[in-house]
C-alpha positions in Angstrom: -9.0 -7.3 2.6 -6.8 -5.1 4.6 -8.0 -6.5 8.0 -9.1 -10.0 7.3 -6.9 -11.5 4.5 -3.5 -13.1 4.9 -3.0 -13.4 1.1 -4.6 -14.3 -2.2 -3.0 -17.0 -4.3 -4.6 -17.4 -7.7 -2.9 -20.0 -9.9 -1.8 -18.6 -13.2 -4.5 -18.8 -15.8 -7.3 -19.3 -13.3 -10.1 -17.0 -12.2 -10.2 -15.8 -8.6 -12.2 -18.2 -6.4 -13.0 -18.1 -2.7 -10.6 -21.0 -2.1 -7.7 -18.8 -3.3 -8.3 -16.4 -0.5 -6.5 -17.1 2.8 -8.4 -15.4 5.6 -7.0 -14.5 9.0 -8.2 -16.7 11.8 -9.6 -13.5 13.5 -12.7 -13.6 11.3 -13.9 -16.4 13.5 -14.1 -13.9 16.4 -17.3 -12.4 14.8 -20.6 -14.0 15.4 -22.5 -11.6 13.2 -21.7 -9.4 10.2 -23.4 -6.3 8.9 -22.7 -5.2 5.3 -23.8 -1.7 4.5 -24.2 -0.7 0.8 -24.9 -4.3 0.1 -25.9 -3.6 -3.5 -22.1 -3.5 -4.1 -21.8 -7.2 -3.4 -24.4 -8.3 -6.0 -21.8 -9.5 -8.5 -20.2 -12.8 -7.3 -17.2 -12.3 -9.5 -15.8 -9.2 -7.8 -13.1 -9.4 -5.1 -15.3 -7.3 -2.8 -18.2 -9.9 -3.1 -15.9 -12.9 -2.6 -14.3 -11.3 0.5 -17.8 -10.4 1.9 -19.0 -14.0 1.3 -15.9 -15.5 3.0 -16.1 -13.2 6.0 -19.8 -13.7 6.5 -19.9 -17.5 6.0 -21.5 -19.3 9.0 -22.4 -16.1 10.8 -25.6 -14.1 11.4 -25.6 -11.6 8.5 -27.5 -8.4 7.8 -27.3 -6.6 4.5 -28.2 -2.9 4.4 -28.7 -0.7 1.4 -30.4 2.5 0.6 -30.1 1.7 -3.1 -32.9 -0.4 -4.5 -32.1 -3.2 -6.9 -32.7 -1.5 -10.2 -32.3 -4.3 -12.7 -33.8 -7.7 -12.3 -34.4 -10.1 -9.4 -31.5 -12.2 -10.4 -29.3 -9.4 -9.1 -30.3 -10.5 -5.6 -29.0 -14.0 -5.9 -25.5 -13.5 -4.5 -26.8 -11.3 -1.7 -29.3 -14.1 -0.8 -26.4 -16.5 -0.8 -24.4 -14.3 1.5 -27.2 -14.2 4.0 -27.9 -17.9 3.5 -31.5 -17.3 2.3 -31.2 -18.7 -1.2 -32.6 -22.0 0.2 -36.0 -20.2 0.8 -36.3 -20.2 -3.0 -35.4 -23.9 -3.4 -31.7 -23.1 -4.1 -29.8 -21.2 -6.7 -31.1 -23.2 -9.7 -34.7 -22.8 -8.6 -34.1 -19.0 -8.0 -32.6 -18.6 -11.5 -35.7 -20.3 -13.0 -38.0 -18.0 -11.0 -36.1 -14.9 -12.1 -36.3 -16.0 -15.7 -40.2 -16.0 -15.6 -41.5 -12.5 -15.0 -44.9 -13.9 -14.0 -43.1 -15.4 -10.9 -41.6 -12.1 -9.8 -44.5 -11.4 -7.4 -43.8 -14.8 -5.9 -40.1 -13.8 -5.4 -41.3 -10.5 -3.8 -43.5 -12.4 -1.4 -40.8 -14.9 -0.4 -38.4 -12.0 0.1 -40.8 -10.0 2.3 -41.7 -13.1 4.4 -38.1 -14.2 5.0 -35.5 -11.6 4.7 -36.4 -8.2 3.2 -37.5 -5.2 5.3 -38.1 -1.8 3.7 -38.1 1.4 5.6 -38.7 4.7 3.8 -36.6 7.7 4.7 -39.7 9.7 5.4 -40.8 7.3 8.1 -37.4 6.7 9.7 -35.8 10.1 9.6 -38.7 12.5 10.2 -36.4 15.1 11.7 -34.6 15.6 8.3 -35.8 18.4 6.0 -37.2 17.5 2.6 -34.7 17.3 -0.2 -34.2 20.5 -2.2 -32.2 21.2 -5.3 -30.2 24.3 -6.0 -28.4 25.4 -9.2 -25.1 27.0 -8.6 -23.6 28.8 -11.7 -19.9 29.2 -12.0 -17.7 30.9 -14.5 -15.3 28.8 -16.6 -12.0 29.8 -18.1 -12.6 28.1 -21.4 -15.9 29.7 -22.4 -15.0 29.8 -26.2 -14.2 26.0 -26.2 -17.4 25.3 -24.3 -19.5 27.4 -26.8 -17.8 25.5 -29.7 -18.7 22.2 -28.2 -22.3 23.3 -27.5 -22.6 24.4 -31.2 -21.2 21.0 -32.4 -23.6 19.1 -30.2 -26.6 21.2 -31.3 -25.7 20.6 -35.0 -25.3 16.9 -34.3 -28.7 16.7 -32.6 -30.4 18.6 -35.4 -28.8 16.8 -38.3 -28.4 13.2 -37.1 -31.0 12.8 -34.3 -33.6 15.1 -35.9 -34.2 16.7 -32.5 -36.6 19.5 -32.0 -35.6 22.9 -30.6 -37.1 22.0 -27.2 -35.2 18.7 -27.1 -32.0 20.5 -28.0 -32.6 23.0 -25.2 
């Protein structure tokens, strides 16, 4: 928004639409657009998604993300629209229908892999990086009594209302 938008004029009582955003003419200088962390543009109602769509329209677009889509295939729809690949599924309506039928999810996967989806695993791309490791760091706190009271309340709640076992409480 800071670099590509002149202003945003949403009429009172209306929702923000792409037509309400006035882009700077300088967005035409770009022939291609790369959007990193593309999982953040999956919701077409957000300002970030609308801006990304407006900037990317008519250009060669690559979406990158290290975060897999964790919900359902329908979450990919707006990203597919941004990269102009929704047509590979027969359009938005056909894609919605495919997503509603879990038996067709393998078909969606196949179309994605054949047309626009490339997966690279970190272990194959960044071989020089060490394996992940986790380390616990213990710190003292200034409100230990308050913390102990909260822990006791939580333990009592889990025992009484959730019927949790000792190991579950721990």
